[in-house]
C-alpha positions in Angstrom: 118.6 108.5 105.6 117.7 108.3 102.0 115.9 110.2 100.0 113.4 106.7 99.4 112.9 106.2 102.8 112.2 110.1 103.7 109.9 109.5 101.3 108.0 106.8 102.5 108.0 108.6 106.1 105.8 111.3 104.5 103.6 109.3 102.7 102.6 106.3 105.8 100.6 107.0 108.3 101.5 107.0 112.3 101.1 103.7 112.9 101.7 101.5 109.4 104.1 99.3 109.0 106.3 99.4 105.4 106.9 95.5 105.1 108.3 96.0 101.2 109.8 98.5 99.0 111.1 98.2 95.6 111.3 99.7 91.8 110.0 98.4 88.4 113.3 97.2 86.2 115.1 100.4 84.7 116.0 101.2 81.4 114.8 100.9 78.1 112.3 97.9 77.8 110.0 95.3 75.4 106.6 94.1 76.4 105.0 91.4 75.3 102.4 93.5 73.3 105.6 95.3 71.3 105.1 91.8 68.8 102.6 93.5 67.2 102.9 96.9 67.9 106.3 97.4 66.5 105.5 96.4 63.2 102.2 98.5 63.2 104.5 101.7 64.0 107.0 100.9 61.3 103.8 100.9 58.8 102.1 103.7 60.7 105.6 105.5 60.3 107.0 104.5 57.2 103.2 105.7 55.7 103.4 109.2 57.2 107.4 109.8 56.3 106.8 108.4 52.6 103.2 110.5 52.7 105.4 114.1 53.7 108.3 113.1 51.4 106.0 112.8 48.6 104.1 116.1 49.5 107.2 118.0 49.9 108.6 116.9 46.2 105.4 117.9 44.4 105.7 121.1 46.0 109.4 121.5 44.9 111.4 120.9 48.1 114.3 119.8 46.6 117.6 118.8 49.3 120.9 119.7 47.6 124.7 119.1 49.4 126.2 122.4 47.9 123.9 125.5 49.0 121.4 126.4 49.1 120.8 123.2 50.9 116.9 122.7 50.6 115.2 125.3 47.9 111.3 125.0 47.8 108.3 125.7 50.2 107.2 123.8 53.0 104.4 126.1 53.3 101.5 124.0 51.4 98.3 122.6 53.4 99.3 119.4 52.4 102.8 119.4 53.8 101.5 120.9 57.0 98.7 118.2 57.1 101.3 115.4 57.2 103.8 116.8 59.6 101.5 115.4 63.2 101.1 112.2 61.1 104.5 112.0 61.3 105.6 113.2 65.1 102.9 110.6 65.8 105.4 108.0 63.6 108.1 108.8 65.4 106.9 108.7 68.7 105.7 104.8 68.4 108.6 103.6 66.5 111.3 105.7 69.7 109.6 107.7 71.4 107.4 105.6 73.5 110.1 103.6 75.0 111.8 106.1 76.5 108.6 108.1 77.4 108.0 103.8 79.1 111.3 104.3 80.8 111.1 107.7 81.9 107.9 106.9 83.9 109.4 103.9 85.4 112.9 105.8 86.5 110.1 108.0 89.1 108.1 105.3 90.2 108.5 103.5 93.5 106.6 100.8 94.9 105.6 99.9 98.5 103.3 97.4 101.0 102.6 98.0 104.1 100.6 96.3 106.3 97.3 98.0 105.4 97.9 98.4 101.4 99.9 98.8 98.5 101.2 102.3 97.5 102.6 103.4 93.9 104.0 107.0 93.9 104.9 107.9 90.2 106.3 111.3 90.3 104.4 113.5 92.4 101.3 111.7 92.4 100.1 108.8 94.6 98.1 106.0 94.3 97.4 103.3 96.9 95.0 100.4 97.6 94.0 99.1 101.1 93.6 95.6 101.6 90.0 95.7 102.3 89.2 96.3 98.8 92.0 94.0 96.9 90.6 93.3 93.9 91.6 89.5 91.8 96.2 89.8 92.0 97.7 88.4 88.9 101.1 87.1 89.0 103.3 87.5 86.0 107.1 86.1 86.8 110.0 85.3 84.2 112.7 82.2 84.9 114.6 85.1 86.7 112.6 86.0 89.2 111.7 89.2 88.3 108.0 89.7 87.8 104.6 91.5 87.5 101.8 91.8 89.9 98.9 93.0 88.5 95.6 94.1 91.0 92.9 93.9 88.7 92.2 92.8 85.4 95.3 93.2 82.9 95.8 94.3 79.3 97.2 92.6 76.4 98.7 97.0 75.4 99.8 97.6 79.4 102.9 99.2 80.2 103.9 99.6 76.1 104.4 102.8 76.6 101.4 105.1 75.9 100.5 107.8 77.8 97.3 107.9 79.5 95.4 111.4 80.0 92.5 112.2 82.4 89.9 109.3 83.9 91.7 107.0 81.6 94.8 106.7 83.4 93.0 105.6 86.7 90.7 102.9 84.7 94.2 101.3 84.2 95.0 98.3 87.3 97.4 99.3 89.8 100.6 97.8 88.8 103.9 96.5 90.5 105.6 96.4 86.9 108.8 94.2 86.7 110.6 94.1 90.3 113.1 91.3 91.3 112.1 88.3 93.6 107.9 88.9 92.4 107.0 85.9 94.2 108.1 86.6 97.7 106.5 90.1 97.3 103.7 88.2 96.1 103.4 85.8 99.1 104.0 88.9 101.0 100.4 90.8 99.9 98.8 87.5 100.3 99.9 87.5 104.1 99.4 90.8 105.3 95.9 90.6 103.2 95.0 87.8 105.1 95.8 88.9 108.5 93.9 92.4 108.2 90.8 90.5 107.0 91.2 88.2 109.9 91.3 91.3 112.5 
């Protein structure tokens, strides 16, 4: 038995039937919101790096190709003040893509005869068919797409981490799955069977 099958066997109730399971698209990925976020991140990062370089230069920090390679002091208040902004700049330019890819690499989805389930690392979220909100289907030309359980946001899935209650305010999503329309139809049919009981 594979590790995925073993995981679903642990998550499902004894009389619950697994109808479908899958994973999101893997690797680095651009989202619709990146058309705005990439220019913003470059402006943010560019300004932060320019600020830090200007402060370091005015503090007497110099870089040379011969020893000592760096002279001057980094420990002025303004130099330290700019470091968090540079780190945020690095994250919004590069890091968020890797954060998003790592999150998807550890995520699996399932549809049972009672509910939908999303397992991400050590957390499990499920939504019973009796409480199913509106569904939004986003399908690409290759048949891959997303199913959003609730109201979508323009910035969903753009690699922004979510903490605390904000994490659970996001709608559950089957993100970047193959044959998305078949899964969408399967969910609708399963929900109708539950409501008809």
